[in-house]
N, C-alpha and C positions, 0 to 999 in steps of 0.2 A: 642479547635480541637480535632477530633477522627475519626475515621474508618468511621463513620456515615454521615460523611460531606461532601464528595465526591460529586463532579457535578454529576456523574454517577448515584445517587440516588435521587437526588433533582431536575432534568433539567426539569420534568414535572410540576414544582410548579412556578407561578407566579413570574415575576422578580422586586423587588422591587429596584427603583434606590435611593441612589447612592447603589452600592454593591463592597464588595472587594473581588478578588478572584485570584487567585494564579496558576501557573503553575510550574512542572518542570521536567526536562529533565535530565535523568540520562544518559548520552552518553559515547561513548569510549576514550573519552580525558578528558571530564570533566563533571560535574554537574553543570546545569542551572538553577536556580531559580529566580523566577519575580512573583511582587505582584503590582497588580494594581488596580486602583477605576474608577468604570466606572459609568457614572452619565446619560449615556443614552446607548442606544447599538449601536451609534456609536464616541462615546466620553469617553476617559480617560484618566487617568495618572498614569506614573509608579509611584509605592510607593518606590519601594527597585530592585535592580537586582544583584542579586549575584552569580558569577560563583568561583564555589569548586574547583581546580585542582586535582580531583582526577583521573586518569587515569585507566578506568574500561581494558580496552583493552590491559593494557601493557602484560600480559601474554595468556590471552583468544585466541586470532588470532596464535598460535603457541604450545601451550598447552591443549586450548582446555577448560580450569580451570579458575574460578575466585581465585586468591590468598586471603589469609585469610585475609593478612595486607592489602590488597586492597578493600577487602570490611567492615574490621574495619574502616578505613579510612572514608569510603563512611557514613555507619551509622553515627560517628561521625558528619561529615558535613551535614547529614539529620536531625540529631537531633538538630542542631542549625538553620535548617531551620523551622521545628517544633516550635519551640521558637520566631523565625521572623516571622511567620503566625499567632503567639497569640500576638505578640506585635502590630502587623498592624492590627489586630482583622480581620483576613482573612475569610469569612464563607466558600466558597467553593475553591477547587481545585480539579487538574488533575496530578497526575504523571505517565511518561512514561518511560521505560526503552529499548533502541535499540538493535545495533547489538550487542556487547561486552555482553550484558545480554543475547539476544537472541540466540547467539551461543554456550554460556557457557552450560557445563554440569551441571552445579550448581548454575545455574542462577535460579531456584525454589527455592533452599534452603536460594538462598540473598535475593529473594524478600519473603519469608516467615521470615527473620530475620528481614527483614526490617519491615515488620509489626507489629511483635512482640517489638520491642527494640523502634522504634520512633511513630507507631501508622499509620504510614503512609501506604494507600493502593496501588501499583505501581504495572503498567500492562505492559506487553512487547507487544511493537508494531512492525509490519513487515514493509518492506521497503517502500509498496505502501500506508499505512496509514502514513508514517513521509513525504510522497511525498504531500500528501492531505494536512497535517496540514501547509506543507511547501508554497505552493500554497494559501490556506488561508490567510494568511501571507501578503504575496508578494502580493495578489489582493488589499488588503485594500490598498497600495499605488500606484501601478502599474496600469494605465488603459490600461489593457487587450483590446484590439479590437477584430475584427471579423480574423485579422492573427496571424499567429499560432509562439509563441516564444517557445524557448526549455529554460527550467528550470533546472540548474543543482545545487543539494545541497548536498556538498562533507563535510562528518563527518568524526570523527576520523578512523569511523570499514566501512562505507559503502558511495556508490557516489548513489545518486538518480538522474536520467534523464528523464526529463517529456517534453512531448508537451503540448502546453496552448494557450489557448485562452480566448475570455470573457465567455464562455459557460461552462471553467472547464478544468481539465485533460482530453484530447483526449487520450494519450498512457504514460506509465510509466513503466522503469525500473529500476531495484538494482542491482548493483554492488557490491562484495566485496572488494573495492580496497578505501578503507579508508585513509586517511593521516597516520594514526598508522602503519596501516600496510605498506604501501609505502614507510615510515619512515625506515624499517627493510631490505627492498629493494634496497632503496640509499645506508646502509650501507653496504650491501651485494656487491654491483657495487662500493666499498671504494670511495663514493662518486663522484665518476666520473659520471660528469653528462649526457657526451655525448653515456654512455656504460645505465645510469638510460633510457635517453630519448628512444633509442633503446628500451629495456626492454616495456617501458610505450605505445611503439608505438605498439609492440607485443599485449600487452595485450586489447588496444583499438581496433587494428584489427579486435577483435574478437566480438565488441561490437555490437549487434542488436538494435543501436540508433535509436528511431523511429526518421522518418521524415527525414534521411540521403537522402535516395534515393529523394527526393524532398526538398534538400539542397537551392534552392532559394525559396520555399515558407518561410523560416523560417526568420522571420522579425529581430530577437536578440535573445542573449543569456544573459537571467538573471542569476546570481549567488549569492549564499547563504552559512552561513559558518563563524565560527570566522577566518579561513585563507584569504577568499577573503576579508573580511573585514578589514582585518591588513594591507593586501595589500592595498588595494585603500588609509588607510591612509598613508602608507609611500609612494605613487607617488602622494598624495598631489591630490587625483582625484577629479574634480569639481562635486558638487552638484546639482541638480536642485531645485525648488521650495518646492518639496514633499520631499527631501533628499535623492534621487537616485544620487548615484555616477557614472560616467562613467569611466572605467579602458580601457586607451588605453594599446594594445595589445604590442606596440613597446614599451610603459614604461616598461609594464608588464615584457618582455624580459630584459629589463637592469635591472631590480630589482633583476630578478634572476640571471644575471651574477655577480650582486655585493653582493648577498647573498650568492651565493657559495663561495665565495673568504672570507668570515668571521667563525671563530669557532662560537661553542653553545654561550660561552661566550662574543664574540664581540658582535654578533648578539643582545644579552641582552643588554650590555651597551652601543653599539652604534646606536641602533635602538628601542631601548626602548621595548623590546620584554621580556614578561615571556618568564620563560623555556621551560615550555609544551607547547609555542606556538614556540619559536623559534627553537626547534627540527624537528618541520612538515612542517614550511612553506615552505621550498624549494620545498619537494615533493609534496605538495598542490600546489605549483604554476606553477611546469610542468605539473600538469593534468589540471589547469584552462587553460593555454595556449594550450593545447592539445585540450582542447575541442572547444577553440574559432576556431582552424584550420581545424576541424572538421565540425563545422558548418560554416563556411565561413564567421565569422565575424572579425572587424576591432576592438571592443571595446566590453567591460562587462560590464553589466550592474549590480550596488551592490546598494539593497535598503535597507541593515544594518537591517532588519527582519530576523524570522528563526523559526523555530519548536516551541519553546517556546511562540513565538508570538500567533504562530496560534492556539495553543492550548487554548490561551487567546478568542480568539474572537470566536473559536468553542463553548467554554463553553456558550458564551453570545449568540450567534445563537440560540443553545440548550435551554435556559431558554427563549429567547425572540419570539423563532418559536411556532405558534401554533398546529402543526404537533400532533400525537401522537409519543410518543416514539416509538411504532415499525414502524411509517410509516417513520420517521428518518432513522431507523436501515435499513430499505429495501429500502430506498432511496439511502443510501450508496454503499451498496452491489452492488443495480443494475447500480449505476456507475463504481462500481469497474468490475462487469463484463464487462461492454462493454467496457470500457477501453481495457481492455485483449483481448478483439473477438476484437475490433478495429486495435489491436497492430498485432495480425495475418491475416488483411486483409478478415476477414469473411464474409459472406454473411448477413449483419446487416436483412434485412425483413424477411429472412427463419429463423434467431435465434431466433427472438420474437417471431413468428408468433407459431414455434412448442414450446417455453417456456407457450406462454399464454395458446394454447388449452392443453399443458398436464397439467398444473394447474388450467384449468377450470375443465378437467374431476377429478382431486382430488379435488377441493374443492365439485362436485354435488356427490361425494363417500366418504365424509368425517365416513360416519356410516360403511364403509366398512373396512376401514383402521386405523380407529382412530388416525393417525398422527397429530402432529399441526402447529406452523408458524412456525419453525426452518426446518423441514423438506420440507414444502412448498418452502422456499425458498432457498433450495439445489436443490430442485428440477427445480424452475423457471433458478436458476444461470445453471446448467447444461443443460437446453434447451438451453438457450441461447448461451451456449459454446459447444455444440456438434459437432460441424461441424469445431471447428476451426484447427486440424487436416489436413484441407486440405491446410494448410499452407505449409507443408510439403511435402504430397503427395496426391493423392486421392486414389490409394492403401493403403489399410490397415490405412485410415486416422481414423478410431475410434481408433486405440490405441494409433496413435499418439494426437489425440485431449486428451487423459488421461494421456500421458506424458505432454504435455505441462500445461496443468490445473495444475497437481499436483506439478510441479516445478513452479508454479506462486504463486502471496500473492494477495489475492484477500481482500480489506477491509472489515473489518467488520466478516470475517469467520476466525475458529480457524485452524490449519493446519492439524486436524483430520477432518474438515467439508470438508477442499477442498480436500483431499484425497477422502473422499465419494459422494462428486462431481466429480469429475476426475472419477471414478468408474460407477457412471450413467453417464457420458457421452462415455463412454469405450460402453458402454451395449447397446446404442442406435439401433445397428445394430448387423447383424452375428451372431456372437456364444453368447451364454447366460450363465449367471454367473455360472462358474463351479469351482470346488476343482482342476481342473488342472491349473488352472489361476493362477501363483506362489504369485501376488501381492493379487488377490483377496483371496486366501487360507489363506494368512498370516493375516488378519483383525480378528477381534475380531467377533464372533457371531454377536451379537447387529448390526453392521455394516455391514456385511453381508446382513441380512434379508433388513438393508435399502437400502442398492445398490438393491437389488432382486425385491424390491417394487416399488420403485420409477423407475428402468429403467423401468417398466411394462407401468406406465404411459408416459414416453417419448419414448417408443417405439409406442406408439399409436399417440401421439403428431405430430412425425416424420413422420409419415406413411401419416397422414390428411395435410401434405403440400408436398406431394411426388416430386411434380411438380416445388416447391420451388416458386408459382405464387400467394399465399394467397389467394387461390380459396375457401377455408373453410370459412363461416363468424362467424360457432359458432355451439357448439355439445349440445345437452342435451340428459341427460341419467337417466335412473332409472334401478331400482335393483328388478327384481320379481324371488321368487323364487331363483335357481340355474341359472338365467341368467343377463346379463347387457345388456340392451337397450340401443342402443347408434342411436338417429337422427342428421343427421346431415344435416346443411342450410350452404349451399352457393351459387358460383357463377357456370354456365355450367353444365355440365352432372355430372361431381363428378366421373366419370367409374375409373380413374387412382387410386385416392385417396382410393375408396373403395374397389379397388382390393388390393391398398397395406396396407390397412387395415385389409383385410383377412386375409395376411399372417404375421403380424406383431403382431396379437391379441394373437397369441398362448400364448405366454412368459405371458401375462396377466392373461390368461385362467388360464395356470399352478400354478401359485403363488395364485389367488384370488379364485380360486376353481370359476368360472362364467363365462359361455359359453356368447361370446360377439355376440349378435345377432343386425346386423344392420338395422336400420326402417324407415321406408319411402323412 
């Protein structure tokens, strides 16, 4: 194995079965590794599964830094993982790090050490990406229908809550309240369950958990993570033929009452829990119970799969899917943007229409701007999401859109790209990009230029759906001298769209030094 053998660099090669692949999940409470042999896209057997008890979140959530001792222990464990992959003849792998590394100021240094000392290429993923992998794993076992289910994945550092059906993740939120963090909160409450419960209720009262306003539509709560699996085992919860356990909330409450009376040592001795499970299982159990209350369910479904399993399946999907690599990435980004838009109840048809028209003009003027696929995807996403600020208020909604996007995770985009997308959306109306705007002024010059030019396309796309009725069917453009000629084809007379375009084309003219002329 070496760094050139990651799935991300091989995914477009044809899959030859059987194939052995592996996933590594550097979580906040432990590092998990699983290697499996796939004999077909739908059939595999686990060769080995290892849990390395290194708590990366030990100090990160309070000091902001990964401790040297913790990093050293993790690297020692990852060296053993590398040897294990060689032993089992693993040919492809993917390694990810979650909230502890994501939130640490020295996370990049840690990843460089991992690469140098173990040969493992590890990448940080955001909460939305975690939710996507978990959904992929659960969907392999659970028969999602058109009814909507809540899916909750509680790790050491974060909680991801998604609303799902058989079409995928409809909406998703990530909260910084994992089991390791909450363990400290419980300690601050001197172990008082009632006091901790009140604190937890206050935390969750601020949740913007999707679907709460439509609680009756939730068909059930599915929970993943090591803690809920341990709780289901303690409850001797019955399993169906797919291996999915049903944990009754009354039984969960009984376990909470019992566990609260035991010391960490007794939980290990009497309940058979490992030390790094025994100390976090109580706050985790309280979170799951609280989620059941929020979603109004009397049982929690536990599928006994998680992030590491989803990564394996995602690798196989990429190996056997005949889409191009760029098409897969674009599909993932599109799905993330749509999920975020739905979370804020956006006008879906308008967002897609504006994105389509903006990108159409972008594609037709490639010789003018010289941008590529990355910029195209950022423009499209900004177009989809440009109006989500309406969820907050119609007044100044462009600024609200910028804030909501900038504070969100969109799978497939880096934090820098998300900030660029947020600013493109912010400038779809009203004032143009200006040094007087603090957040824009703080951006690197290269990013400012991107925002200036891509927002010019977005303004035109938005103008062409002024009435939110999708009257424009297509636009055709041509550059002649210092003029950009636009021919608009659509339904009705398009008078309002033409008027709006006349007003909003000024920024495009300024940025590209081209006079916009409406023909036809």
